[in-house]
Structures are given as structure tokens and as C-alpha cells.
C-alpha positions as CSV (number, residue, x, y, z in Angstrom):
1,X,18.7,-3.9,-27.3
2,X,16.5,-5.7,-24.7
3,X,16.4,-5.3,-21.0
4,X,15.6,-8.1,-18.7
5,X,13.7,-7.8,-15.4
6,X,12.7,-10.1,-12.6
7,X,9.3,-9.5,-11.0
8,X,8.2,-10.8,-7.6
9,X,4.3,-11.2,-7.2
10,X,3.1,-11.7,-3.8
11,X,-0.2,-13.7,-3.0
12,X,-0.7,-12.9,0.5
13,X,-3.8,-14.9,1.1
14,X,-2.4,-18.1,-0.4
15,X,1.1,-17.3,1.1
16,X,2.7,-18.1,-2.4
17,X,5.1,-15.9,-4.3
18,X,5.3,-16.1,-8.1
19,X,8.5,-15.2,-9.9
20,X,8.2,-13.7,-13.3
21,X,11.2,-13.1,-15.8
22,X,10.8,-10.7,-18.7
23,X,13.1,-10.0,-21.8
24,X,11.8,-7.1,-23.8
25,X,8.0,-7.8,-24.2
26,X,8.3,-11.5,-23.5
27,X,7.2,-12.8,-20.0
28,X,7.9,-16.2,-18.5
29,X,6.7,-17.2,-15.1
30,X,9.4,-19.4,-13.8
31,X,8.1,-20.7,-10.7
32,X,5.9,-20.4,-7.6
33,X,7.5,-20.5,-4.0
34,X,5.4,-22.1,-1.5
35,X,6.0,-23.0,2.3
36,X,7.4,-19.6,3.3
37,X,9.2,-19.7,6.5
38,X,10.5,-16.0,7.4
39,X,12.2,-12.9,6.1
40,X,15.6,-12.1,7.2
41,X,17.5,-8.8,6.9
42,X,21.4,-8.9,7.1
43,X,24.5,-7.0,6.2
44,X,26.3,-8.6,3.3
45,X,30.1,-7.8,4.4
46,X,31.4,-8.0,0.9
47,X,28.9,-5.6,-0.7
48,X,28.2,-3.4,2.4
49,X,24.6,-3.7,1.6
50,X,21.7,-4.9,3.6
51,X,19.9,-7.9,1.8
52,X,16.4,-9.0,2.3
53,X,15.9,-12.7,2.0
54,X,12.7,-14.7,1.9
55,X,13.3,-18.4,3.2
56,X,11.2,-21.2,2.2
57,X,11.0,-24.9,2.6
58,X,13.8,-26.0,4.9
59,X,16.6,-23.9,3.8
60,X,16.3,-22.4,0.5
61,X,16.0,-18.6,-0.1
62,X,15.6,-15.9,-2.6
63,X,17.0,-12.6,-2.5
64,X,14.1,-10.0,-2.6
65,X,15.9,-6.6,-2.4
66,X,19.3,-4.8,-1.4
67,X,19.5,-1.5,0.3
68,X,22.4,0.8,1.5
69,X,20.8,1.8,4.7
70,X,19.6,-0.3,7.6
71,X,16.4,1.7,8.4
72,X,15.1,1.3,4.8
73,X,16.1,-2.3,4.6
74,X,14.5,-3.2,8.0
75,X,11.3,-1.2,7.2
76,X,11.0,-3.1,4.0
77,X,11.6,-6.5,5.5
78,X,9.1,-5.8,8.2
79,X,6.4,-4.9,5.5
80,X,7.2,-8.1,3.5
81,X,6.9,-10.2,6.8
82,X,3.6,-8.4,7.6
83,X,2.0,-9.0,4.1
84,X,3.1,-12.7,4.0
85,X,2.1,-13.1,7.8
86,X,5.5,-14.8,8.4
87,X,8.3,-14.1,11.0
88,X,11.2,-11.6,10.7
89,X,14.9,-12.2,11.5
90,X,17.2,-9.3,12.2
91,X,20.7,-10.8,11.2
92,X,22.4,-7.6,10.7
93,X,25.0,-8.3,13.5
94,X,27.2,-11.2,12.9
95,X,26.6,-14.0,15.6
96,X,23.8,-12.0,17.1
97,X,20.6,-12.8,15.2
98,X,17.3,-12.0,16.8
99,X,13.7,-12.7,16.0
100,X,11.9,-9.4,15.8
101,X,8.9,-8.8,17.9
102,X,6.6,-7.3,15.3
103,X,4.0,-6.1,17.8
104,X,6.4,-3.4,18.9
105,X,7.4,-2.6,15.3
106,X,4.3,-1.8,13.5
């Protein structure tokens, strides 16, 4: 029996993310993500979980993480946005999205 994993590798200096998939002992780098735009944290109403997404290029995104609690999700999203030096969008309230002033959230 094999397990599969997805690993997200951050290269903060280059503002690049690499995605690695593994099945058992076999690793495969599938792609690099460049042209990073921002991180968003939002509540998925169907799963009732907070999702952290990385938006890149014009409107493409990749799900980075899921959390049950807002505080943990927001803190993680803030850390990702600081590591990558990109903006953070609080999209947890439908129709009331806010760009986060990270200078007050450190």
C-alpha cells in the first residue's frame, strides 16, 4: 500500500513556489508557480472550513491549507504572505472582503 503527498516548497527570495507530488518513495516536481499576487483566507460555506489560497498570474489559485478555526487560518495566511512578501486578503465574510494592513498584524 502506498500513500501520496503533496509538498509545497517556498523560495521566498525568488518569489517562486514549487509543487512536489510523492507516491511512496517516488517524487515528482510537477510545476513552479511564479507571478505571485496575494494570499486569501476565506470561509468555505460547504465545508465550514477556512481555506488559505495563493493567487497567481491573473486569476489562478492553489489551495495551501484548510483550518477549522479562524485565528489559526488567519495567522497561517499572514505568515505565508510575509514569507512571500505579498498582500493578504481577508475574505472570511461574504461580500465584505478586506485587504489586511500587515503592519498592524505582525
